[in-house]
DOSE-336456 format. One record per residue (C-alpha): residue in one letter; chain; y, x, z; residue number from 1. Coordinates in nm, 2 decimals, always signed. Example, Ala and Ser with C-alpha at 12.3 -4.5 7.8 and 13.67 -1.06 7.14 Angstrom:
+------+------+--------+--------+--------+-----+
! code ! unit !     yy !     xx !     zz ! pos !
+------+------+--------+--------+--------+-----+
!    A !    A !  -0.45 !  +1.23 !  +0.78 !   1 !
!    S !    A !  -0.11 !  +1.37 !  +0.71 !   2 !
+------+------+--------+--------+--------+-----+
# end
This chain:
+------+------+--------+--------+--------+-----+
! code ! unit !     yy !     xx !     zz ! pos !
+------+------+--------+--------+--------+-----+
!    M !    A !  +2.52 !  -1.50 !  +2.42 !   1 !
!    R !    A !  +2.17 !  -1.51 !  +2.55 !   2 !
!    A !    A !  +2.05 !  -1.67 !  +2.23 !   3 !
!    S !    A !  +2.08 !  -1.35 !  +2.04 !   4 !
!    N !    A !  +1.88 !  -1.16 !  +2.30 !   5 !
!    H !    A !  +1.61 !  -1.42 !  +2.30 !   6 !
!    L !    A !  +1.60 !  -1.43 !  +1.92 !   7 !
!    I !    A !  +1.58 !  -1.05 !  +1.88 !   8 !
!    G !    A !  +1.31 !  -1.05 !  +2.14 !   9 !
!    L !    A !  +1.11 !  -1.31 !  +1.95 !  10 !
!    L !    A !  +1.16 !  -1.13 !  +1.62 !  11 !
!    N !    A !  +1.05 !  -0.79 !  +1.76 !  12 !
!    F !    A !  +0.74 !  -0.96 !  +1.91 !  13 !
!    L !    A !  +0.66 !  -1.09 !  +1.57 !  14 !
!    T !    A !  +0.71 !  -0.74 !  +1.41 !  15 !
!    F !    A !  +0.50 !  -0.59 !  +1.68 !  16 !
!    L !    A !  +0.22 !  -0.83 !  +1.59 !  17 !
!    L !    A !  +0.27 !  -0.74 !  +1.22 !  18 !
!    S !    A !  +0.24 !  -0.37 !  +1.29 !  19 !
!    I !    A !  -0.11 !  -0.42 !  +1.43 !  20 !
!    P !    A !  -0.28 !  -0.50 !  +1.09 !  21 !
!    I !    A !  -0.07 !  -0.23 !  +0.92 !  22 !
!    L !    A !  -0.19 !  +0.03 !  +1.17 !  23 !
!    G !    A !  -0.54 !  -0.11 !  +1.15 !  24 !
!    G !    A !  -0.54 !  -0.09 !  +0.77 !  25 !
!    G !    A !  -0.44 !  +0.28 !  +0.79 !  26 !
!    I !    A !  -0.71 !  +0.36 !  +1.04 !  27 !
!    W !    A !  -0.96 !  +0.16 !  +0.84 !  28 !
!    L !    A !  -0.88 !  +0.37 !  +0.53 !  29 !
!    S !    A !  -0.91 !  +0.69 !  +0.72 !  30 !
!    S !    A !  -1.24 !  +0.60 !  +0.88 !  31 !
!    R !    A !  -1.41 !  +0.50 !  +0.56 !  32 !
!    A !    A !  -1.65 !  +0.77 !  +0.44 !  33 !
!    N !    A !  -1.59 !  +0.66 !  +0.08 !  34 !
!    S !    A !  -1.34 !  +0.44 !  -0.09 !  35 !
!    T !    A !  -1.41 !  +0.28 !  -0.43 !  36 !
!    D !    A !  -1.05 !  +0.31 !  -0.53 !  37 !
!    C !    A !  -1.01 !  +0.65 !  -0.37 !  38 !
!    M !    A !  -0.69 !  +0.56 !  -0.20 !  39 !
!    R !    A !  -0.74 !  +0.74 !  +0.12 !  40 !
!    F !    A !  -0.42 !  +0.94 !  +0.07 !  41 !
!    L !    A !  -0.23 !  +0.62 !  +0.15 !  42 !
!    Q !    A !  -0.37 !  +0.61 !  +0.50 !  43 !
!    W !    A !  -0.09 !  +0.83 !  +0.66 !  44 !
!    P !    A !  +0.21 !  +0.63 !  +0.53 !  45 !
!    L !    A !  +0.04 !  +0.31 !  +0.66 !  46 !
!    I !    A !  -0.04 !  +0.47 !  +1.00 !  47 !
!    V !    A !  +0.31 !  +0.62 !  +1.04 !  48 !
!    I !    A !  +0.48 !  +0.30 !  +0.94 !  49 !
!    G !    A !  +0.26 !  +0.09 !  +1.17 !  50 !
!    V !    A !  +0.31 !  +0.32 !  +1.47 !  51 !
!    A !    A !  +0.69 !  +0.34 !  +1.41 !  52 !
!    I !    A !  +0.73 !  -0.04 !  +1.39 !  53 !
!    M !    A !  +0.51 !  -0.09 !  +1.69 !  54 !
!    V !    A !  +0.71 !  +0.15 !  +1.91 !  55 !
!    I !    A !  +1.05 !  +0.04 !  +1.79 !  56 !
!    S !    A !  +0.96 !  -0.33 !  +1.83 !  57 !
!    L !    A !  +0.85 !  -0.27 !  +2.19 !  58 !
!    A !    A !  +1.18 !  -0.09 !  +2.26 !  59 !
!    G !    A !  +1.38 !  -0.38 !  +2.10 !  60 !
!    F !    A !  +1.18 !  -0.64 !  +2.28 !  61 !
!    A !    A !  +1.23 !  -0.47 !  +2.62 !  62 !
!    G !    A !  +1.60 !  -0.40 !  +2.55 !  63 !
!    A !    A !  +1.67 !  -0.76 !  +2.45 !  64 !
!    C !    A !  +1.47 !  -0.93 !  +2.73 !  65 !
!    Y !    A !  +1.60 !  -0.70 !  +3.01 !  66 !
!    R !    A !  +1.94 !  -0.65 !  +2.86 !  67 !
!    N !    A !  +1.89 !  -0.27 !  +2.87 !  68 !
!    T !    A !  +2.18 !  -0.11 !  +2.67 !  69 !
!    F !    A !  +2.01 !  +0.22 !  +2.64 !  70 !
!    L !    A !  +1.69 !  +0.08 !  +2.49 !  71 !
!    M !    A !  +1.89 !  -0.14 !  +2.25 !  72 !
!    R !    A !  +2.09 !  +0.17 !  +2.14 !  73 !
!    L !    A !  +1.76 !  +0.36 !  +2.09 !  74 !
!    Y !    A !  +1.62 !  +0.06 !  +1.90 !  75 !
!    L !    A !  +1.91 !  +0.03 !  +1.66 !  76 !
!    F !    A !  +1.92 !  +0.41 !  +1.60 !  77 !
!    C !    A !  +1.55 !  +0.43 !  +1.52 !  78 !
!    M !    A !  +1.55 !  +0.10 !  +1.33 !  79 !
!    F !    A !  +1.81 !  +0.23 !  +1.09 !  80 !
!    F !    A !  +1.59 !  +0.52 !  +0.98 !  81 !
!    V !    A !  +1.28 !  +0.30 !  +0.96 !  82 !
!    I !    A !  +1.47 !  +0.06 !  +0.73 !  83 !
!    A !    A !  +1.60 !  +0.35 !  +0.52 !  84 !
!    A !    A !  +1.25 !  +0.49 !  +0.49 !  85 !
!    L !    A !  +1.10 !  +0.16 !  +0.39 !  86 !
!    I !    A !  +1.36 !  +0.11 !  +0.12 !  87 !
!    G !    A !  +1.29 !  +0.46 !  -0.01 !  88 !
!    F !    A !  +0.91 !  +0.40 !  +0.00 !  89 !
!    I !    A !  +0.95 !  +0.07 !  -0.19 !  90 !
!    I !    A !  +1.17 !  +0.22 !  -0.45 !  91 !
!    F !    A !  +0.94 !  +0.52 !  -0.49 !  92 !
!    A !    A !  +0.63 !  +0.30 !  -0.51 !  93 !
!    Y !    A !  +0.78 !  +0.08 !  -0.79 !  94 !
!    A !    A !  +0.91 !  +0.39 !  -0.97 !  95 !
!    V !    A !  +0.58 !  +0.58 !  -0.99 !  96 !
!    T !    A !  +0.39 !  +0.26 !  -1.09 !  97 !
!    D !    A !  +0.64 !  +0.13 !  -1.34 !  98 !
!    K !    A !  +0.44 !  +0.22 !  -1.65 !  99 !
!    G !    A !  +0.08 !  +0.16 !  -1.75 ! 100 !
!    S !    A !  -0.16 !  -0.13 !  -1.78 ! 101 !
!    G !    A !  -0.49 !  -0.20 !  -1.94 ! 102 !
!    Q !    A !  -0.50 !  -0.28 !  -2.31 ! 103 !
!    P !    A !  -0.69 !  -0.60 !  -2.42 ! 104 !
!    V !    A !  -1.00 !  -0.55 !  -2.63 ! 105 !
!    P !    A !  -1.10 !  -0.81 !  -2.90 ! 106 !
!    N !    A !  -1.39 !  -1.02 !  -2.80 ! 107 !
!    R !    A !  -1.41 !  -0.86 !  -2.46 ! 108 !
!    A !    A !  -1.31 !  -1.01 !  -2.12 ! 109 !
!    Y !    A !  -1.23 !  -0.66 !  -1.98 ! 110 !
!    R !    A !  -0.96 !  -0.42 !  -2.07 ! 111 !
!    D !    A !  -0.97 !  -0.05 !  -2.18 ! 112 !
!    Y !    A !  -0.75 !  +0.21 !  -2.01 ! 113 !
!    Y !    A !  -0.57 !  +0.50 !  -2.17 ! 114 !
!    L !    A !  -0.41 !  +0.79 !  -1.99 ! 115 !
!    Q !    A !  -0.12 !  +0.82 !  -2.24 ! 116 !
!    D !    A !  +0.00 !  +0.48 !  -2.12 ! 117 !
!    Y !    A !  +0.09 !  +0.64 !  -1.78 ! 118 !
!    S !    A !  +0.34 !  +0.91 !  -1.69 ! 119 !
!    G !    A !  +0.53 !  +1.04 !  -1.40 ! 120 !
!    W !    A !  +0.45 !  +1.18 !  -1.06 ! 121 !
!    L !    A !  +0.14 !  +0.97 !  -0.99 ! 122 !
!    E !    A !  -0.01 !  +1.04 !  -1.33 ! 123 !
!    E !    A !  +0.04 !  +1.41 !  -1.29 ! 124 !
!    R !    A !  -0.11 !  +1.41 !  -0.94 ! 125 !
!    V !    A !  -0.42 !  +1.21 !  -1.03 ! 126 !
!    A !    A !  -0.48 !  +1.39 !  -1.36 ! 127 !
!    S !    A !  -0.45 !  +1.74 !  -1.21 ! 128 !
!    D !    A !  -0.78 !  +1.93 !  -1.21 ! 129 !
!    S !    A !  -0.77 !  +2.01 !  -0.84 ! 130 !
!    Y !    A !  -0.70 !  +1.65 !  -0.73 ! 131 !
!    W !    A !  -0.93 !  +1.49 !  -0.99 ! 132 !
!    G !    A !  -1.23 !  +1.67 !  -0.86 ! 133 !
!    K !    A !  -1.19 !  +1.50 !  -0.53 ! 134 !
!    I !    A !  -1.13 !  +1.16 !  -0.69 ! 135 !
!    S !    A !  -1.43 !  +1.18 !  -0.92 ! 136 !
!    S !    A !  -1.65 !  +1.28 !  -0.63 ! 137 !
!    C !    A !  -1.52 !  +0.99 !  -0.44 ! 138 !
!    I !    A !  -1.61 !  +0.75 !  -0.72 ! 139 !
!    K !    A !  -1.96 !  +0.89 !  -0.76 ! 140 !
!    D !    A !  -2.02 !  +0.87 !  -0.38 ! 141 !
!    S !    A !  -1.90 !  +0.51 !  -0.37 ! 142 !
!    K !    A !  -2.17 !  +0.42 !  -0.63 ! 143 !
!    A !    A !  -1.92 !  +0.20 !  -0.80 ! 144 !
!    C !    A !  -2.10 !  +0.22 !  -1.14 ! 145 !
!    K !    A !  -2.45 !  +0.15 !  -0.99 ! 146 !
!    K !    A !  -2.31 !  -0.16 !  -0.83 ! 147 !
!    M !    A !  -2.22 !  -0.29 !  -1.18 ! 148 !
!    A !    A !  -2.59 !  -0.39 !  -1.25 ! 149 !
!    V !    A !  -2.63 !  -0.77 !  -1.27 ! 150 !
!    T !    A !  -2.95 !  -0.96 !  -1.30 ! 151 !
!    V !    A !  -3.00 !  -1.33 !  -1.38 ! 152 !
!    N !    A !  -3.33 !  -1.47 !  -1.26 ! 153 !
!    G !    A !  -3.46 !  -1.12 !  -1.23 ! 154 !
!    I !    A !  -3.36 !  -1.04 !  -1.59 ! 155 !
!    S !    A !  -3.09 !  -0.78 !  -1.67 ! 156 !
!    E !    A !  -2.77 !  -0.92 !  -1.83 ! 157 !
!    T !    A !  -2.75 !  -0.93 !  -2.21 ! 158 !
!    E !    A !  -2.48 !  -0.76 !  -2.42 ! 159 !
!    S !    A !  -2.28 !  -1.08 !  -2.46 ! 160 !
!    M !    A !  -2.30 !  -1.14 !  -2.09 ! 161 !
!    F !    A !  -2.16 !  -0.80 !  -2.02 ! 162 !
!    Y !    A !  -1.88 !  -0.84 !  -2.27 ! 163 !
!    S !    A !  -1.77 !  -1.16 !  -2.09 ! 164 !
!    R !    A !  -1.74 !  -0.98 !  -1.76 ! 165 !
!    K !    A !  -1.40 !  -0.90 !  -1.61 ! 166 !
!    L !    A !  -1.45 !  -0.54 !  -1.50 ! 167 !
!    N !    A !  -1.21 !  -0.37 !  -1.26 ! 168 !
!    P !    A !  -1.03 !  -0.06 !  -1.39 ! 169 !
!    I !    A !  -1.27 !  +0.18 !  -1.22 ! 170 !
!    Q !    A !  -1.57 !  +0.01 !  -1.38 ! 171 !
!    S !    A !  -1.41 !  -0.01 !  -1.72 ! 172 !
!    G !    A !  -1.27 !  +0.34 !  -1.73 ! 173 !
!    C !    A !  -1.54 !  +0.54 !  -1.56 ! 174 !
!    C !    A !  -1.87 !  +0.36 !  -1.61 ! 175 !
!    K !    A !  -1.87 !  +0.29 !  -1.98 ! 176 !
!    P !    A !  -1.74 !  +0.46 !  -2.29 ! 177 !
!    P !    A !  -1.41 !  +0.34 !  -2.44 ! 178 !
!    T !    A !  -1.47 !  +0.05 !  -2.69 ! 179 !
!    D !    A !  -1.32 !  +0.24 !  -2.98 ! 180 !
!    C !    A !  -1.60 !  +0.50 !  -2.96 ! 181 !
!    G !    A !  -1.84 !  +0.25 !  -3.12 ! 182 !
!    Y !    A !  -2.12 !  +0.29 !  -2.87 ! 183 !
!    T !    A !  -2.38 !  +0.02 !  -2.86 ! 184 !
!    Y !    A !  -2.48 !  -0.15 !  -2.54 ! 185 !
!    V !    A !  -2.82 !  -0.08 !  -2.37 ! 186 !
!    N !    A !  -2.73 !  -0.17 !  -2.01 ! 187 !
!    E !    A !  -2.42 !  -0.15 !  -1.80 ! 188 !
!    T !    A !  -2.42 !  +0.23 !  -1.77 ! 189 !
!    Y !    A !  -2.64 !  +0.33 !  -2.07 ! 190 !
!    W !    A !  -2.49 !  +0.33 !  -2.42 ! 191 !
!    N !    A !  -2.61 !  +0.47 !  -2.75 ! 192 !
!    P !    A !  -2.39 !  +0.60 !  -3.03 ! 193 !
!    G !    A !  -2.35 !  +0.34 !  -3.31 ! 194 !
!    G !    A !  -2.51 !  +0.48 !  -3.62 ! 195 !
!    G !    A !  -2.50 !  +0.83 !  -3.47 ! 196 !
!    L !    A !  -2.12 !  +0.84 !  -3.51 ! 197 !
!    V !    A !  -1.85 !  +0.82 !  -3.24 ! 198 !
!    G !    A !  -1.48 !  +0.75 !  -3.26 ! 199 !
!    T !    A !  -1.20 !  +1.00 !  -3.27 ! 200 !
!    N !    A !  -1.11 !  +0.94 !  -2.91 ! 201 !
!    N !    A !  -1.17 !  +1.27 !  -2.71 ! 202 !
!    D !    A !  -1.35 !  +1.06 !  -2.44 ! 203 !
!    C !    A !  -1.62 !  +0.97 !  -2.69 ! 204 !
!    S !    A !  -1.76 !  +1.32 !  -2.68 ! 205 !
!    L !    A !  -1.73 !  +1.33 !  -2.30 ! 206 !
!    W !    A !  -1.94 !  +1.02 !  -2.24 ! 207 !
!    S !    A !  -2.29 !  +1.10 !  -2.11 ! 208 !
!    N !    A !  -2.58 !  +0.87 !  -2.02 ! 209 !
!    D !    A !  -2.65 !  +1.10 !  -1.73 ! 210 !
!    Q !    A !  -2.59 !  +0.87 !  -1.44 ! 211 !
!    D !    A !  -2.42 !  +1.16 !  -1.25 ! 212 !
!    Q !    A !  -2.18 !  +1.22 !  -1.54 ! 213 !
!    L !    A !  -2.11 !  +0.89 !  -1.73 ! 214 !
!    C !    A !  -1.73 !  +0.90 !  -1.81 ! 215 !
!    Y !    A !  -1.62 !  +1.06 !  -1.48 ! 216 !
!    S !    A !  -1.45 !  +1.35 !  -1.69 ! 217 !
!    C !    A !  -1.29 !  +1.11 !  -1.93 ! 218 !
!    S !    A !  -0.92 !  +1.04 !  -1.95 ! 219 !
!    S !    A !  -1.01 !  +0.67 !  -1.95 ! 220 !
!    C !    A !  -1.15 !  +0.72 !  -1.60 ! 221 !
!    K !    A !  -0.83 !  +0.88 !  -1.48 ! 222 !
!    A !    A !  -0.64 !  +0.59 !  -1.64 ! 223 !
!    G !    A !  -0.86 !  +0.34 !  -1.46 ! 224 !
!    V !    A !  -0.79 !  +0.51 !  -1.12 ! 225 !
!    L !    A !  -0.42 !  +0.50 !  -1.20 ! 226 !
!    A !    A !  -0.44 !  +0.12 !  -1.29 ! 227 !
!    S !    A !  -0.62 !  +0.06 !  -0.96 ! 228 !
!    L !    A !  -0.37 !  +0.26 !  -0.76 ! 229 !
!    R !    A !  -0.08 !  +0.08 !  -0.94 ! 230 !
!    H !    A !  -0.23 !  -0.26 !  -0.83 ! 231 !
!    S !    A !  -0.28 !  -0.14 !  -0.48 ! 232 !
!    W !    A !  +0.06 !  +0.02 !  -0.44 ! 233 !
!    R !    A !  +0.23 !  -0.30 !  -0.57 ! 234 !
!    K !    A !  +0.04 !  -0.49 !  -0.30 ! 235 !
!    V !    A !  +0.16 !  -0.25 !  -0.03 ! 236 !
!    S !    A !  +0.51 !  -0.28 !  -0.16 ! 237 !
!    I !    A !  +0.51 !  -0.66 !  -0.14 ! 238 !
!    I !    A !  +0.39 !  -0.63 !  +0.23 ! 239 !
!    N !    A !  +0.66 !  -0.37 !  +0.29 ! 240 !
!    I !    A !  +0.93 !  -0.60 !  +0.14 ! 241 !
!    I !    A !  +0.83 !  -0.88 !  +0.38 ! 242 !
!    I !    A !  +0.84 !  -0.63 !  +0.67 ! 243 !
!    L !    A !  +1.18 !  -0.50 !  +0.55 ! 244 !
!    I !    A !  +1.33 !  -0.85 !  +0.54 ! 245 !
!    L !    A !  +1.22 !  -0.91 !  +0.90 ! 246 !
!    L !    A !  +1.35 !  -0.58 !  +1.01 ! 247 !
!    L !    A !  +1.69 !  -0.63 !  +0.85 ! 248 !
!    I !    A !  +1.72 !  -0.97 !  +1.02 ! 249 !
!    S !    A !  +1.61 !  -0.81 !  +1.35 ! 250 !
!    Y !    A !  +1.86 !  -0.53 !  +1.30 ! 251 !
!    V !    A !  +2.15 !  -0.76 !  +1.24 ! 252 !
!    I !    A !  +2.07 !  -0.98 !  +1.54 ! 253 !
!    G !    A !  +2.00 !  -0.66 !  +1.74 ! 254 !
!    C !    A !  +2.36 !  -0.54 !  +1.67 ! 255 !
!    A !    A !  +2.48 !  -0.87 !  +1.81 ! 256 !
!    A !    A !  +2.25 !  -0.84 !  +2.12 ! 257 !
!    Y !    A !  +2.37 !  -0.48 !  +2.18 ! 258 !
!    R !    A !  +2.73 !  -0.58 !  +2.17 ! 259 !
!    N !    A !  +2.65 !  -0.87 !  +2.41 ! 260 !
!    N !    A !  +2.47 !  -0.64 !  +2.65 ! 261 !
!    K !    A !  +2.74 !  -0.38 !  +2.64 ! 262 !
!    R !    A !  +3.02 !  -0.64 !  +2.70 ! 263 !
!    I !    A !  +2.83 !  -0.78 !  +3.00 ! 264 !
!    D !    A !  +2.78 !  -0.42 !  +3.14 ! 265 !
!    N !    A !  +3.16 !  -0.36 !  +3.10 ! 266 !
!    D !    A !  +3.26 !  -0.70 !  +3.24 ! 267 !
!    E !    A !  +3.06 !  -0.69 !  +3.57 ! 268 !
!    P !    A !  +3.23 !  -0.39 !  +3.73 ! 269 !
!    Y !    A !  +3.57 !  -0.53 !  +3.61 ! 270 !
!    G !    A !  +3.49 !  -0.87 !  +3.77 ! 271 !
!    E !    A !  +3.39 !  -0.70 !  +4.10 ! 272 !
!    A !    A !  +3.70 !  -0.49 !  +4.11 ! 273 !
!    R !    A !  +3.92 !  -0.79 !  +4.05 ! 274 !
!    M !    A !  +3.76 !  -0.98 !  +4.34 ! 275 !
!    T !    A !  +3.81 !  -0.68 !  +4.57 ! 276 !
!    K !    A !  +4.18 !  -0.67 !  +4.49 ! 277 !
!    A !    A !  +4.22 !  -1.05 !  +4.52 ! 278 !
!    Q !    A !  +4.06 !  -1.08 !  +4.87 ! 279 !
!    P !    A !  +4.34 !  -0.88 !  +5.06 ! 280 !
!    S !    A !  +4.61 !  -1.09 !  +4.90 ! 281 !
!    R !    A !  +4.45 !  -1.41 !  +5.03 ! 282 !
!    L !    A !  +4.42 !  -1.26 !  +5.38 ! 283 !
!    Q !    A !  +4.80 !  -1.20 !  +5.39 ! 284 !
!    F !    A !  +4.87 !  -1.57 !  +5.38 ! 285 !
+------+------+--------+--------+--------+-----+
# end
């Protein structure tokens, strides 16, 4: 009977420790002045989840170790909603990131990104004019494109070296023109039209060698952000799945510990009353 209490206490101590990096990650995202991937809107789900797990784990730990029925009842009640919220968040994260990925480019190590490959709530949110203004400003302030410059022995990389690089979605979508535009390489963020002509892709006319413009207004840049968010949300979902498994195990064992605590609370008065009734009978003999 005590084993369930000890086990739920141990599991809740582990989930409490796990909530610290989750909470720390949310605070870190919120404290950053700029974020290359512009994912700062993910800070609040992480902070809320971290705080909730931390508080609930403490309640479960105290309730199991001190056999406090009220804390165990509160722990199970709150844990049910946290588990439901986690399941909902995981399903939502996979649903909004179900579609879209970079398309391979012949003779290139990097991929190109196209907005039409994405759809749904996340695509509409990122591509909206009001929200995109904040994201594009975030990318500019992070100097993600300026950080692309690479030198070898003090010499700028060549065209073939650039084509062999594995660019991240932000760099590929926002810092260079799409490959099908036919631009010729000068350096990482400076490209000239090939033969004075560009492709039929609408992004081709939006590309600018102005270092404050580049392809920040391009659909490929929006697609690159979506690809980056998709990758990040999948990482968050994997962490949440691990947390969910631990919480489900804790919840099941917590139910056993709660029943154990409740039965002990009910048995003790009954045992005392039984002894009180039994003592006079022994005195009669």
